[in-house]
C-alpha positions as CSV (number, residue, x, y, z in Angstrom):
1,X,272.2,-1.3,43.8
2,X,268.5,-0.7,44.9
3,X,267.6,-0.2,48.5
4,X,266.2,-3.7,48.9
5,X,269.5,-5.2,47.7
6,X,271.3,-3.0,50.1
7,X,269.0,-4.1,52.8
8,X,269.5,-7.8,52.0
9,X,273.3,-7.2,52.0
10,X,273.1,-5.1,55.2
11,X,271.1,-7.7,57.1
12,X,273.5,-10.5,56.1
13,X,275.1,-10.5,59.6
14,X,271.8,-10.5,61.3
15,X,270.5,-13.2,59.1
16,X,273.5,-15.4,59.8
17,X,273.3,-14.8,63.5
18,X,269.6,-15.4,63.8
19,X,268.7,-18.1,61.2
20,X,272.2,-19.6,61.4
21,X,271.8,-20.3,65.1
22,X,268.2,-21.6,64.6
23,X,269.3,-23.9,61.8
24,X,272.2,-25.3,64.1
25,X,269.7,-26.1,66.8
26,X,267.2,-27.7,64.5
27,X,269.9,-29.9,63.0
28,X,270.9,-31.1,66.4
29,X,267.5,-32.5,67.3
30,X,265.5,-35.4,65.7
31,X,262.2,-33.9,67.1
32,X,261.2,-30.6,68.6
33,X,260.8,-31.3,72.3
34,X,261.3,-29.1,75.4
35,X,265.1,-29.5,75.2
36,X,265.0,-28.2,71.6
37,X,262.7,-25.3,72.6
38,X,265.1,-24.3,75.3
39,X,268.0,-24.3,72.9
40,X,266.0,-22.3,70.4
41,X,265.1,-19.7,73.0
42,X,268.8,-19.3,73.9
43,X,269.7,-18.9,70.2
44,X,267.0,-16.2,69.8
45,X,268.3,-14.3,72.9
46,X,271.9,-14.6,71.6
47,X,270.7,-13.0,68.3
48,X,269.4,-10.0,70.3
49,X,265.8,-10.8,69.8
50,X,265.4,-10.0,73.5
51,X,264.1,-12.1,76.4
52,X,260.4,-11.2,76.2
53,X,260.1,-11.6,72.4
54,X,262.1,-14.9,72.5
55,X,259.8,-16.2,75.2
56,X,256.7,-15.3,73.1
57,X,258.1,-17.0,70.0
58,X,258.8,-20.2,71.9
59,X,255.4,-20.2,73.5
60,X,253.8,-19.9,70.0
61,X,255.9,-22.8,68.8
62,X,254.9,-24.8,71.9
63,X,251.2,-24.2,71.0
64,X,251.8,-25.4,67.4
65,X,253.5,-28.5,68.7
66,X,250.5,-29.3,70.9
67,X,248.3,-28.9,67.9
68,X,250.5,-31.4,66.0
69,X,251.2,-28.8,63.3
70,X,255.0,-29.2,63.4
71,X,255.9,-32.6,62.0
72,X,259.4,-31.9,60.6
73,X,262.4,-29.6,61.0
74,X,261.2,-27.7,57.9
75,X,257.8,-27.2,59.5
76,X,259.4,-25.7,62.5
77,X,261.7,-23.4,60.5
78,X,258.7,-22.2,58.5
79,X,256.7,-21.6,61.7
80,X,259.5,-19.6,63.2
81,X,259.7,-17.4,60.1
82,X,255.9,-16.9,60.1
83,X,255.9,-16.0,63.8
84,X,258.8,-13.5,63.5
85,X,257.3,-11.9,60.4
86,X,254.0,-11.4,62.3
87,X,255.9,-9.9,65.3
88,X,257.7,-7.4,63.1
89,X,254.3,-6.0,62.2
90,X,253.6,-3.3,59.8
91,X,255.5,0.0,59.5
92,X,253.7,3.3,60.1
93,X,254.2,6.3,57.7
94,X,255.2,9.7,59.0
95,X,252.3,12.0,60.0
96,X,252.9,15.0,57.7
97,X,249.3,16.0,57.4
98,X,249.8,19.8,58.0
99,X,251.8,22.5,56.3
100,X,254.2,22.7,57.9
101,X,254.5,19.5,59.9
102,X,257.2,19.2,62.6
103,X,259.7,16.3,63.1
104,X,261.7,16.5,66.4
105,X,264.8,14.3,66.2
106,X,266.1,12.9,69.5
107,X,269.0,10.6,70.3
108,X,272.3,10.2,72.2
109,X,275.5,11.6,70.6
110,X,277.0,9.0,68.3
111,X,273.8,7.2,67.4
112,X,273.8,8.9,64.0
113,X,271.3,11.7,64.7
114,X,272.9,14.3,62.4
115,X,273.3,11.9,59.5
116,X,269.7,10.7,59.9
117,X,268.4,14.2,59.6
118,X,270.3,14.7,56.4
119,X,269.1,11.5,54.9
120,X,265.5,12.0,56.0
121,X,265.6,15.6,54.6
122,X,267.0,14.3,51.3
123,X,264.1,11.7,51.0
124,X,261.5,14.3,51.8
125,X,262.9,16.8,49.3
126,X,263.0,14.1,46.6
127,X,259.3,13.5,47.3
128,X,258.7,17.1,46.4
129,X,258.5,18.5,49.9
130,X,260.1,21.8,51.0
131,X,262.2,21.1,54.1
132,X,263.7,23.5,56.7
133,X,266.1,22.2,59.4
134,X,266.6,23.8,62.8
135,X,270.1,23.4,64.3
136,X,268.9,23.2,68.0
137,X,271.7,21.0,69.2
138,X,273.7,24.1,70.1
139,X,276.0,22.7,72.8
140,X,277.9,19.8,71.1
141,X,281.1,21.0,69.5
142,X,280.9,21.2,65.7
143,X,277.3,19.9,65.7
144,X,276.0,22.9,63.8
145,X,278.8,22.6,61.2
146,X,278.1,18.9,60.7
147,X,274.4,19.5,60.3
148,X,275.1,22.3,57.8
149,X,277.1,20.0,55.6
150,X,274.4,17.4,55.6
151,X,271.8,20.0,54.7
152,X,274.0,21.2,51.9
153,X,274.1,17.6,50.5
154,X,270.4,17.2,50.9
155,X,269.8,20.7,49.3
156,X,267.5,21.9,52.1
157,X,267.6,25.1,54.1
158,X,269.1,25.4,57.6
159,X,268.3,27.8,60.4
160,X,271.1,28.2,62.9
161,X,272.6,30.5,65.5
162,X,276.0,30.5,67.2
163,X,277.3,27.6,69.3
164,X,275.9,27.8,72.9
165,X,272.7,29.6,71.9
166,X,269.3,28.9,73.5
167,X,267.9,25.9,71.5
168,X,264.4,27.2,72.0
169,X,265.4,30.5,70.3
170,X,266.7,28.6,67.3
171,X,263.4,26.7,67.1
172,X,261.5,30.0,67.3
173,X,263.5,31.4,64.4
174,X,263.1,28.2,62.4
175,X,259.3,28.0,63.0
176,X,258.8,31.5,61.7
177,X,261.1,30.9,58.8
178,X,259.3,27.7,57.8
179,X,255.9,29.3,58.0
180,X,257.0,32.4,56.0
181,X,258.7,30.3,53.4
182,X,255.7,27.9,53.0
183,X,257.8,24.9,54.1
184,X,256.1,21.5,54.2
185,X,258.3,20.1,57.0
186,X,260.4,21.6,59.8
187,X,262.9,19.1,61.2
188,X,264.4,20.0,64.6
189,X,267.8,18.7,65.8
190,X,268.0,18.4,69.6
191,X,270.8,17.9,72.1
192,X,271.7,14.3,72.7
193,X,272.2,14.5,76.5
194,X,270.6,11.5,78.2
195,X,272.8,11.6,81.3
196,X,270.8,14.4,82.8
197,X,267.1,13.5,82.2
198,X,265.8,16.5,84.0
199,X,267.7,18.9,81.7
200,X,266.6,17.0,78.7
201,X,263.0,17.1,79.7
202,X,263.1,20.8,80.5
203,X,264.8,21.6,77.2
204,X,262.3,19.5,75.2
205,X,259.4,21.0,77.1
206,X,260.6,24.5,76.2
207,X,261.1,23.6,72.6
208,X,257.6,22.0,72.5
209,X,256.1,25.2,74.0
210,X,257.7,27.3,71.2
211,X,256.4,25.0,68.5
212,X,252.9,24.9,70.0
213,X,252.8,28.7,70.1
214,X,254.4,29.4,66.7
215,X,252.9,26.5,64.8
216,X,249.6,25.7,66.5
217,X,248.0,22.5,65.3
218,X,251.0,21.3,63.4
219,X,251.3,17.6,62.9
220,X,254.1,16.3,65.1
221,X,256.6,13.4,65.0
222,X,259.2,12.8,67.8
223,X,261.7,10.4,66.2
224,X,264.3,8.6,68.4
225,X,267.5,7.7,66.6
226,X,269.1,4.4,67.7
227,X,272.4,2.7,66.8
228,X,271.6,-0.9,65.9
229,X,275.1,-2.0,66.7
230,X,274.6,-1.4,70.4
231,X,271.9,-4.2,70.5
232,X,270.0,-4.3,73.8
233,X,271.7,-1.1,75.0
234,X,269.6,0.6,72.3
235,X,266.5,-0.7,74.0
236,X,267.6,0.7,77.3
237,X,268.2,4.1,75.7
238,X,264.7,3.9,74.1
239,X,263.1,3.2,77.4
240,X,264.9,6.2,79.0
241,X,264.0,8.6,76.2
242,X,260.4,7.2,76.2
243,X,260.2,8.3,79.9
244,X,261.5,11.8,78.9
245,X,259.6,12.4,75.7
246,X,256.6,11.2,73.8
247,X,258.3,9.1,71.1
248,X,256.2,8.5,68.0
249,X,258.7,6.5,66.0
250,X,262.3,5.1,65.8
251,X,265.1,5.5,63.3
252,X,267.3,2.4,63.4
253,X,270.8,3.1,62.1
254,X,273.8,1.1,61.1
255,X,271.9,-2.2,60.4
256,X,274.6,-2.9,57.7
257,X,277.4,-3.2,60.3
258,X,275.8,-5.4,62.9
259,X,274.5,-8.9,63.7
260,X,272.1,-7.4,66.1
261,X,269.2,-6.5,63.8
262,X,267.0,-8.8,65.9
263,X,266.4,-5.8,68.2
264,X,263.6,-4.8,65.8
265,X,261.6,-7.6,67.4
266,X,262.6,-6.6,70.9
267,X,261.6,-3.0,70.2
268,X,258.2,-4.0,69.0
269,X,257.6,-6.4,71.9
270,X,259.0,-4.2,74.8
271,X,258.3,-0.7,73.7
272,X,255.4,-0.8,71.2
273,X,257.0,2.0,69.2
274,X,257.1,1.6,65.4
275,X,260.3,1.7,63.5
276,X,259.8,4.4,60.9
277,X,263.2,4.5,59.2
278,X,266.1,2.1,58.8
279,X,269.6,3.0,57.6
280,X,272.0,0.5,55.9
281,X,274.9,2.7,54.9
282,X,276.7,6.1,55.1
283,X,275.5,7.6,51.8
284,X,272.7,10.1,51.7
285,X,270.3,7.7,50.0
286,X,271.1,4.8,52.4
287,X,267.9,5.3,54.5
288,X,264.3,4.4,53.8
289,X,261.0,4.2,55.5
290,X,260.6,0.9,57.3
291,X,258.8,-1.7,55.3
292,X,258.0,-4.8,57.3
293,X,257.6,-7.1,54.3
294,X,260.9,-5.9,52.8
295,X,262.6,-6.4,56.1
296,X,261.3,-9.9,56.6
297,X,262.1,-10.8,53.0
298,X,265.7,-9.6,53.4
299,X,266.0,-11.4,56.7
300,X,264.7,-14.8,55.5
301,X,265.2,-15.1,51.7
């Protein structure tokens, strides 16, 4: 099964939640009036599209009604699909313009940070890139061992120290290792501790200073890993992390197990941060760079 087929299958619950509720509302009304628009807005919010994004979609529909462009239920459904597709926007590729480039991976424990690093490493290696991973989440029990197993599966090199080591010291070793080995990409795992923002900020600042000193001018990505099954809670996490670090992109995991894939719209509207990777399974090849057209096709077709 190709990734697009996996994506279509994985987004089945989201498609049913989103388009199913919209279809139910449209069937209940002879014409699209204010009552219908209110019902549609509620349906969008229930599908985890988010309040702000739902309001924008409804306002755009209202404008089309004023322009007399929506003459039937089919017209309205087509308009909703067009508006949502436009709101999803285009994906942005990783900035890997230097050798090495650095990807800092951030996220709360349980969001799938370790598996995401393994899957991204595997994709980059398959593209012909030499990847080194730094095990800088040194405080969570078994984090290093789990990362080591994913690196083994991805066939990439891991730089680690013992549990409880200084994360910045691991990054120092990894930066020098990556430079000496001529690696294309250094991926850094970080501790997923959001409950103490000050500690998180201090730790990330220390890691960033090491990277700036050891790999000056390196292209940088700060990827935040989110669990799609948590819906709007994922948005709250993203807002908190955005305040603590300069997030350049999101990794949206577990889209295959949720009806809450509508948060892609909410993320775009409320945060303005591009989704760079999506995951639709547990296997090492079940992650791909976000393609807006593929996502919209899987959601609507």
